TORPA-4810 file (N, C-alpha, C, O; in nm, 3 decimals):
<nodes>
NODE_1_-1.231_-0.867_-1.298_-1.124_-0.834_-1.389_-1.032_-0.965_-1.452_-1.006_-1.076_-1.406_M
NODE_2_-1.005_-0.911_-1.549_-0.914_-1.020_-1.620_-0.797_-1.061_-1.545_-0.776_-1.008_-1.437_E
NODE_3_-0.712_-1.159_-1.595_-0.588_-1.203_-1.495_-0.497_-1.100_-1.559_-0.487_-1.082_-1.681_R
NODE_4_-0.430_-1.031_-1.461_-0.302_-0.966_-1.481_-0.315_-0.820_-1.551_-0.240_-0.770_-1.634_G
NODE_5_-0.435_-0.767_-1.494_-0.500_-0.658_-1.553_-0.377_-0.536_-1.472_-0.345_-0.558_-1.355_V
NODE_6_-0.323_-0.422_-1.544_-0.240_-0.327_-1.513_-0.333_-0.194_-1.522_-0.382_-0.147_-1.624_M
NODE_7_-0.345_-0.148_-1.399_-0.413_-0.033_-1.375_-0.288_0.082_-1.401_-0.205_0.105_-1.313_L
NODE_8_-0.287_0.141_-1.516_-0.169_0.218_-1.576_-0.224_0.354_-1.513_-0.149_0.416_-1.438_R
NODE_9_-0.359_0.405_-1.542_-0.365_0.535_-1.460_-0.489_0.520_-1.376_-0.604_0.527_-1.419_S
NODE_10_-0.449_0.495_-1.242_-0.536_0.501_-1.137_-0.619_0.606_-1.108_-0.582_0.716_-1.069_P
NODE_11_-0.751_0.564_-1.131_-0.842_0.648_-1.077_-0.874_0.699_-0.927_-0.930_0.800_-0.884_R
NODE_12_-0.811_0.577_-0.860_-0.819_0.602_-0.728_-0.658_0.593_-0.671_-0.580_0.500_-0.694_H
NODE_13_-0.626_0.721_-0.586_-0.512_0.712_-0.531_-0.554_0.760_-0.376_-0.613_0.863_-0.343_V
NODE_14_-0.507_0.654_-0.296_-0.566_0.704_-0.134_-0.454_0.773_-0.099_-0.343_0.734_-0.135_F
NODE_15_-0.474_0.897_-0.016_-0.351_0.951_0.044_-0.394_0.934_0.193_-0.495_0.971_0.255_T
NODE_16_-0.274_0.860_0.232_-0.250_0.848_0.398_-0.177_0.953_0.451_-0.076_0.988_0.390_Y
NODE_17_-0.217_1.026_0.581_-0.077_1.149_0.612_-0.060_1.068_0.783_-0.143_1.016_0.857_T
NODE_18_0.071_1.087_0.795_0.153_1.029_0.907_0.241_1.114_0.946_0.326_1.147_0.863_L
NODE_19_0.246_1.167_1.067_0.320_1.252_1.139_0.438_1.174_1.189_0.411_1.077_1.261_R
NODE_20_0.560_1.198_1.163_0.690_1.152_1.228_0.716_1.166_1.372_0.770_1.261_1.427_V
NODE_21_0.680_1.084_1.413_0.743_1.054_1.588_0.882_1.047_1.586_0.941_1.005_1.486_I
NODE_22_0.943_1.085_1.688_1.071_1.041_1.718_1.139_0.900_1.730_1.253_0.862_1.704_Y
NODE_23_1.005_0.825_1.787_1.064_0.682_1.753_1.098_0.613_1.616_1.156_0.506_1.597_A
NODE_24_1.050_0.698_1.530_1.085_0.685_1.426_1.215_0.703_1.320_1.229_0.661_1.205_H
NODE_25_1.305_0.783_1.409_1.402_0.839_1.351_1.526_0.746_1.430_1.497_0.677_1.527_T
NODE_26_1.670_0.753_1.374_1.785_0.687_1.374_1.879_0.794_1.462_1.835_0.900_1.507_D
NODE_27_1.997_0.755_1.477_2.108_0.833_1.530_2.133_0.949_1.452_2.207_1.033_1.503_Q
NODE_28_2.074_0.980_1.307_2.143_1.039_1.226_2.020_1.113_1.227_2.022_1.187_1.128_M
NODE_29_1.902_1.131_1.299_1.819_1.233_1.321_1.721_1.222_1.199_1.656_1.323_1.169_Q
NODE_30_1.702_1.087_1.114_1.660_1.087_0.991_1.555_0.953_1.037_1.582_0.872_1.126_V
NODE_31_1.433_0.953_0.956_1.358_0.821_0.958_1.452_0.716_0.916_1.517_0.718_0.812_V
NODE_32_1.452_0.608_1.020_1.516_0.477_0.984_1.441_0.390_0.859_1.324_0.352_0.851_Y
NODE_33_1.569_0.371_0.754_1.491_0.313_0.659_1.383_0.220_0.645_1.286_0.236_0.570_Y
NODE_34_1.408_0.100_0.737_1.304_0.008_0.758_1.160_0.059_0.829_1.055_-0.005_0.832_A
NODE_35_1.180_0.163_0.872_1.046_0.243_0.925_0.937_0.252_0.791_0.816_0.234_0.793_R
NODE_36_1.013_0.282_0.694_0.906_0.329_0.559_0.833_0.214_0.531_0.725_0.239_0.479_Y
NODE_37_0.859_0.092_0.549_0.773_-0.034_0.493_0.677_-0.049_0.639_0.580_-0.124_0.625_F
NODE_38_0.689_-0.001_0.742_0.579_0.036_0.858_0.484_0.142_0.755_0.379_0.101_0.704_E
NODE_39_0.518_0.234_0.741_0.457_0.360_0.680_0.357_0.303_0.546_0.237_0.329_0.541_F
NODE_40_0.414_0.238_0.462_0.352_0.171_0.333_0.245_0.071_0.417_0.131_0.069_0.371_L
NODE_41_0.267_0.000_0.517_0.134_-0.120_0.584_0.049_-0.042_0.598_-0.058_-0.054_0.539_E
NODE_42_0.081_0.082_0.696_-0.041_0.148_0.742_-0.104_0.238_0.619_-0.225_0.264_0.626_A
NODE_43_-0.043_0.277_0.531_-0.155_0.324_0.391_-0.171_0.229_0.318_-0.257_0.259_0.235_A
NODE_44_-0.127_0.110_0.300_-0.178_-0.014_0.242_-0.326_-0.030_0.302_-0.432_-0.020_0.240_R
NODE_45_-0.306_-0.062_0.456_-0.416_-0.069_0.520_-0.540_-0.006_0.500_-0.648_-0.065_0.488_N
NODE_46_-0.522_0.113_0.497_-0.623_0.217_0.503_-0.696_0.216_0.344_-0.817_0.217_0.323_E
NODE_47_-0.594_0.214_0.249_-0.651_0.210_0.077_-0.753_0.083_0.093_-0.870_0.092_0.055_L
NODE_48_-0.696_-0.048_0.157_-0.807_-0.164_0.142_-0.929_-0.157_0.225_-1.027_-0.229_0.202_L
NODE_49_-0.923_-0.068_0.326_-1.028_-0.017_0.408_-1.144_0.060_0.315_-1.266_0.044_0.317_R
NODE_50_-1.070_0.143_0.239_-1.154_0.229_0.144_-1.222_0.152_0.041_-1.314_0.202_-0.025_S
NODE_51_-1.176_0.019_0.024_-1.231_-0.044_-0.099_-1.326_-0.123_-0.047_-1.404_-0.182_-0.122_C
NODE_52_-1.333_-0.138_0.119_-1.433_-0.207_0.156_-1.361_-0.332_0.219_-1.434_-0.415_0.274_G
NODE_53_-1.223_-0.354_0.217_-1.177_-0.479_0.254_-1.069_-0.445_0.339_-0.953_-0.445_0.296_F
NODE_54_-1.098_-0.415_0.462_-0.985_-0.421_0.584_-0.912_-0.587_0.563_-0.932_-0.678_0.483_A
NODE_55_-0.838_-0.571_0.655_-0.777_-0.698_0.643_-0.840_-0.803_0.714_-0.834_-0.921_0.681_Y
NODE_56_-0.918_-0.740_0.843_-1.022_-0.852_0.896_-1.123_-0.908_0.766_-1.151_-1.028_0.756_K
NODE_57_-1.169_-0.816_0.677_-1.256_-0.866_0.607_-1.203_-0.937_0.502_-1.287_-0.987_0.427_A
NODE_58_-1.102_-0.952_0.480_-1.013_-1.083_0.389_-0.978_-1.184_0.479_-0.972_-1.296_0.429_L
NODE_59_-0.952_-1.176_0.603_-0.954_-1.284_0.687_-1.114_-1.384_0.673_-1.126_-1.506_0.668_E
NODE_60_-1.200_-1.296_0.669_-1.357_-1.350_0.694_-1.356_-1.439_0.562_-1.418_-1.545_0.567_A
NODE_61_-1.306_-1.414_0.475_-1.308_-1.481_0.348_-1.216_-1.597_0.362_-1.209_-1.673_0.266_Y
NODE_62_-1.162_-1.615_0.442_-1.002_-1.733_0.438_-0.907_-1.691_0.387_-0.830_-1.780_0.352_G
NODE_63_-0.862_-1.551_0.356_-0.771_-1.518_0.277_-0.680_-1.444_0.331_-0.729_-1.361_0.408_V
NODE_64_-0.528_-1.439_0.319_-0.442_-1.388_0.405_-0.362_-1.310_0.269_-0.361_-1.363_0.158_R
NODE_65_-0.307_-1.198_0.295_-0.220_-1.116_0.179_-0.088_-1.084_0.253_-0.069_-0.983_0.322_L
NODE_66_-0.011_-1.172_0.232_0.157_-1.157_0.263_0.214_-1.095_0.167_0.183_-1.106_0.049_P
NODE_67_0.332_-0.999_0.230_0.404_-0.926_0.117_0.505_-1.048_0.060_0.558_-1.130_0.134_V
NODE_68_0.519_-1.044_-0.080_0.584_-1.113_-0.131_0.723_-1.071_-0.207_0.799_-1.155_-0.257_V
NODE_69_0.745_-0.941_-0.208_0.846_-0.854_-0.262_0.801_-0.728_-0.248_0.691_-0.686_-0.282_S
NODE_70_0.918_-0.649_-0.181_0.884_-0.494_-0.166_1.014_-0.437_-0.205_1.122_-0.484_-0.172_A
NODE_71_0.994_-0.327_-0.281_1.097_-0.240_-0.350_1.070_-0.095_-0.282_0.958_-0.077_-0.234_H
NODE_72_1.158_0.001_-0.277_1.175_0.126_-0.198_1.279_0.187_-0.247_1.388_0.132_-0.241_L
NODE_73_1.261_0.336_-0.314_1.377_0.398_-0.341_1.357_0.521_-0.243_1.255_0.590_-0.245_D
NODE_74_1.445_0.540_-0.172_1.483_0.634_-0.118_1.536_0.757_-0.186_1.642_0.756_-0.248_Y
NODE_75_1.455_0.871_-0.170_1.476_1.003_-0.241_1.510_1.116_-0.190_1.541_1.211_-0.262_L
NODE_76_1.507_1.124_-0.051_1.519_1.227_0.040_1.469_1.201_0.155_1.360_1.145_0.162_A
NODE_77_1.561_1.249_0.301_1.521_1.212_0.455_1.411_1.261_0.489_1.398_1.380_0.461_P
NODE_78_1.310_1.201_0.551_1.198_1.219_0.616_1.282_1.234_0.759_1.379_1.167_0.793_A
NODE_79_1.185_1.392_0.868_1.272_1.386_0.954_1.188_1.388_1.053_1.073_1.355_1.024_R
NODE_80_1.215_1.425_1.197_1.128_1.418_1.320_1.029_1.537_1.287_1.072_1.643_1.241_Y
NODE_81_0.888_1.515_1.313_0.769_1.619_1.305_0.740_1.634_1.178_0.648_1.714_1.162_D
NODE_82_0.794_1.578_1.052_0.759_1.634_0.931_0.609_1.557_0.912_0.593_1.448_0.967_D
NODE_83_0.541_1.594_0.861_0.420_1.539_0.847_0.422_1.490_0.652_0.455_1.560_0.557_E
NODE_84_0.379_1.364_0.654_0.420_1.286_0.530_0.289_1.262_0.455_0.199_1.209_0.519_L
NODE_85_0.268_1.294_0.330_0.164_1.237_0.245_0.194_1.109_0.178_0.267_1.113_0.079_L
NODE_86_0.142_0.982_0.226_0.166_0.891_0.139_0.035_0.849_0.046_-0.079_0.823_0.083_I
NODE_87_0.098_0.851_-0.106_-0.025_0.808_-0.212_-0.001_0.656_-0.266_0.097_0.618_-0.330_E
NODE_88_-0.095_0.593_-0.233_-0.158_0.457_-0.253_-0.208_0.395_-0.364_-0.330_0.405_-0.348_T
NODE_89_-0.189_0.339_-0.462_-0.287_0.279_-0.564_-0.219_0.148_-0.583_-0.102_0.110_-0.578_H
NODE_90_-0.401_0.062_-0.619_-0.351_-0.071_-0.668_-0.287_-0.044_-0.826_-0.341_0.026_-0.912_I
NODE_91_-0.178_-0.107_-0.838_-0.135_-0.067_-0.980_-0.115_-0.209_-1.063_-0.041_-0.205_-1.162_S
NODE_92_-0.171_-0.318_-1.030_-0.172_-0.463_-1.107_-0.265_-0.556_-1.018_-0.238_-0.574_-0.899_K
NODE_93_-0.340_-0.595_-1.058_-0.415_-0.719_-1.025_-0.424_-0.840_-1.073_-0.446_-0.849_-1.194_L
NODE_94_-0.414_-0.931_-1.017_-0.398_-1.081_-1.074_-0.504_-1.191_-0.979_-0.555_-1.172_-0.868_E
NODE_95_-0.510_-1.267_-1.036_-0.616_-1.390_-0.968_-0.564_-1.415_-0.833_-0.632_-1.391_-0.734_N
NODE_96_-0.434_-1.467_-0.827_-0.370_-1.456_-0.695_-0.254_-1.360_-0.651_-0.173_-1.382_-0.561_V
NODE_97_-0.261_-1.246_-0.734_-0.168_-1.142_-0.691_-0.213_-0.985_-0.696_-0.294_-0.935_-0.775_R
NODE_98_-0.153_-0.932_-0.610_-0.189_-0.780_-0.619_-0.070_-0.703_-0.613_0.020_-0.749_-0.543_V
NODE_99_-0.047_-0.572_-0.684_0.088_-0.508_-0.659_0.024_-0.383_-0.643_-0.062_-0.342_-0.722_T
NODE_100_0.070_-0.308_-0.526_0.037_-0.174_-0.472_0.168_-0.066_-0.506_0.283_-0.110_-0.514_L
NODE_101_0.139_0.063_-0.524_0.233_0.099_-0.572_0.240_0.249_-0.490_0.136_0.314_-0.495_S
NODE_102_0.363_0.315_-0.409_0.357_0.403_-0.352_0.440_0.501_-0.383_0.541_0.495_-0.454_Y
NODE_103_0.378_0.625_-0.307_0.490_0.777_-0.339_0.460_0.823_-0.182_0.357_0.801_-0.120_Q
NODE_104_0.569_0.888_-0.139_0.569_0.962_-0.029_0.648_1.102_-0.047_0.752_1.119_-0.111_G
NODE_105_0.565_1.209_0.031_0.603_1.345_0.039_0.593_1.389_0.144_0.507_1.353_0.224_F
NODE_106_0.711_1.505_0.175_0.653_1.609_0.292_0.556_1.690_0.246_0.564_1.752_0.140_E
NODE_107_0.430_1.693_0.347_0.337_1.786_0.309_0.365_1.913_0.257_0.328_1.947_0.145_Q
NODE_108_0.439_1.998_0.348_0.426_2.116_0.372_0.521_2.172_0.200_0.481_2.262_0.126_Q
NODE_109_0.602_2.118_0.185_0.692_2.128_0.034_0.643_2.081_-0.067_0.643_2.141_-0.175_T
NODE_110_0.582_1.937_-0.042_0.538_1.853_-0.166_0.673_1.770_-0.225_0.670_1.710_-0.333_R
NODE_111_0.786_1.775_-0.141_0.901_1.719_-0.199_0.887_1.560_-0.190_0.837_1.500_-0.094_Q
NODE_112_0.934_1.506_-0.295_0.896_1.363_-0.318_1.023_1.293_-0.202_1.138_1.335_-0.191_K
NODE_113_0.976_1.206_-0.143_1.072_1.161_-0.040_1.136_0.982_-0.065_1.241_0.928_-0.030_L
NODE_114_1.031_0.937_-0.130_1.028_0.785_-0.155_0.942_0.728_-0.255_0.843_0.801_-0.258_F
NODE_115_0.933_0.662_-0.316_0.846_0.575_-0.413_0.896_0.425_-0.406_1.008_0.376_-0.391_E
NODE_116_0.762_0.367_-0.424_0.825_0.219_-0.450_0.676_0.109_-0.470_0.563_0.155_-0.491_G
NODE_117_0.705_-0.025_-0.458_0.569_-0.098_-0.461_0.604_-0.212_-0.374_0.720_-0.238_-0.342_Y
NODE_118_0.477_-0.295_-0.328_0.481_-0.406_-0.290_0.406_-0.501_-0.372_0.326_-0.480_-0.463_T
NODE_119_0.450_-0.617_-0.316_0.362_-0.724_-0.398_0.312_-0.846_-0.312_0.395_-0.917_-0.255_I
NODE_120_0.177_-0.869_-0.302_0.100_-0.955_-0.236_0.027_-1.056_-0.285_-0.080_-1.043_-0.346_H
NODE_121_0.090_-1.170_-0.256_0.001_-1.305_-0.260_-0.129_-1.347_-0.189_-0.139_-1.355_-0.067_A
NODE_122_-0.225_-1.371_-0.275_-0.340_-1.440_-0.174_-0.324_-1.588_-0.131_-0.291_-1.677_-0.210_F
NODE_123_-0.345_-1.605_-0.013_-0.327_-1.741_0.024_-0.428_-1.749_0.136_-0.475_-1.658_0.203_V
NODE_124_-0.451_-1.880_0.141_-0.521_-1.938_0.257_-0.480_-1.967_0.360_-0.358_-1.962_0.377_N
NODE_125_-0.567_-2.010_0.468_-0.520_-2.038_0.611_-0.400_-2.104_0.615_-0.316_-2.085_0.703_Q
NODE_126_-0.382_-2.208_0.490_-0.281_-2.300_0.511_-0.151_-2.233_0.468_-0.041_-2.282_0.493_A
NODE_127_-0.170_-2.120_0.404_-0.050_-2.039_0.322_-0.033_-2.088_0.179_0.070_-2.073_0.113_G
NODE_128_-0.153_-2.154_0.137_-0.127_-2.221_-0.021_-0.194_-2.095_-0.084_-0.284_-2.037_-0.022_K
NODE_129_-0.144_-2.044_-0.225_-0.186_-1.973_-0.303_-0.339_-1.999_-0.349_-0.391_-2.106_-0.380_L
NODE_130_-0.391_-1.876_-0.344_-0.581_-1.913_-0.347_-0.600_-1.782_-0.469_-0.519_-1.693_-0.495_T
NODE_131_-0.734_-1.807_-0.529_-0.766_-1.674_-0.559_-0.832_-1.574_-0.514_-0.917_-1.590_-0.426_R
NODE_132_-0.800_-1.443_-0.573_-0.911_-1.329_-0.462_-1.028_-1.329_-0.484_-1.083_-1.337_-0.594_A
NODE_133_-1.087_-1.319_-0.358_-1.242_-1.328_-0.360_-1.293_-1.238_-0.459_-1.248_-1.124_-0.471_P
NODE_134_-1.389_-1.287_-0.535_-1.416_-1.202_-0.637_-1.514_-1.087_-0.603_-1.572_-1.024_-0.692_Q
NODE_135_-1.536_-1.055_-0.433_-1.603_-0.934_-0.407_-1.500_-0.823_-0.363_-1.527_-0.708_-0.328_A
NODE_136_-1.342_-0.897_-0.374_-1.235_-0.779_-0.378_-1.253_-0.738_-0.527_-1.305_-0.627_-0.542_F
NODE_137_-1.220_-0.806_-0.639_-1.227_-0.768_-0.793_-1.344_-0.689_-0.798_-1.328_-0.593_-0.873_F
NODE_138_-1.475_-0.695_-0.735_-1.570_-0.581_-0.769_-1.561_-0.483_-0.684_-1.615_-0.378_-0.719_R
NODE_139_-1.492_-0.485_-0.546_-1.467_-0.367_-0.494_-1.345_-0.273_-0.555_-1.341_-0.151_-0.535_G
NODE_140_-1.251_-0.340_-0.628_-1.135_-0.268_-0.707_-1.198_-0.200_-0.801_-1.196_-0.079_-0.822_V
NODE_141_-1.271_-0.307_-0.873_-1.330_-0.233_-1.006_-1.423_-0.097_-0.991_-1.425_-0.006_-1.074_K
NODE_142_-1.498_-0.102_-0.873_-1.587_0.003_-0.812_-1.480_0.110_-0.789_-1.500_0.216_-0.848_T
NODE_143_-1.388_0.103_-0.725_-1.325_0.209_-0.692_-1.226_0.284_-0.813_-1.167_0.392_-0.810_L
NODE_144_-1.232_0.196_-0.904_-1.114_0.220_-1.020_-1.199_0.311_-1.098_-1.140_0.390_-1.173_C
NODE_145_-1.338_0.315_-1.094_-1.391_0.407_-1.145_-1.475_0.531_-1.096_-1.569_0.593_-1.147_R
NODE_146_-1.410_0.542_-0.988_-1.444_0.670_-0.932_-1.350_0.786_-0.983_-1.252_0.767_-1.055_L
NODE_147_-1.395_0.910_-0.934_-1.330_1.023_-0.994_-1.368_1.014_-1.156_-1.327_1.099_-1.234_N
</nodes>
């Protein structure tokens, strides 16, 4: 892929399902705000796995993928025992960085609860910026041709 490719109309949106457990909630009986980032991480892991790149596979290439920026808009609260659908897609891919976008819905009502994005840098084991593995680019290209 070219440097800085925006994937404006994602062909592959990965949907991750998660049931809110009591430990996710706070004293106000809604999901504690920081827990949503754990939900995003779980959805992101499964999206990457669907590309053929579980984090362990990236590590086998000597690459890590830390979060360098995260943004989330909370639109409505999730509550104990809600089943959430988290839609995730790769929205921008650069040589040394990837942006993933997320939307979360309550499954039964399809009410949108949150939306946001995370930006990740490809780094080597020493923490220095490095290019994404070519196999990662190929996997994303293949994934974006689906549907």
